[in-house]
C-alpha positions, 0 to 999 in steps of 0.5 A: 551177394548173400552177405550184402542182401542179408545185411540189408534185410537186417538193417530194414528190420532194425530200422523198424524196431523188429527182431532179426530175420530168424525171429521175425520169420521164425514160423516160416524159417523151415520153409525159407531155409533154402530160399534165395537171399533176394526172395528174403529181401522182397519178403522183408520189404513187403513186411516193412510196407505192411507196417507202413514203412517205406525205404528211402535209401540204402547205403552199402559198403562191401569189403572182400578179401580175394574177391573183386566185386567192383565189376558187379556193382552195377548189377548189384545196384540194379537188382537192389533197385528192382527188389526194393523199388528204388531209383539209383540215386537212393542206393549208394554202393561202395565195393572194395577188394583188399588183399590185406584184410586178415579176417579169419585168414581165409580167401573169400571173406566178405564183410557187408555193412548196410545203412537203411533209411526207412520212413514210417508214417512220414517219420524217417528212421535209420539204423545200420546193421 
């Protein structure tokens, strides 16, 4: 879940033309070092709202090697709905497990791609991370 949540955080920041997590929260990084990724997501979401941004939709693709995440897709979407205050039609999730991925030749590799649609003052912005 962390890889996915962090890619959504980066997608939100990018859509708002803000620097990456480490730079956007540099003054807080020591305090946030051991914080759960969902807490970071809520912080990024709050920052987006404070800048007039509204998340319209999230499209996520997760591919894992040796880990089956498809069983958890409903729970993942439900948590994202809660954290981002979105309805289920605003989140599209595609979870796949591929034993043929040769990323770093290790079991447990997870690749997450998030496309986030953000409206700022009623103008939609979109960027993938």
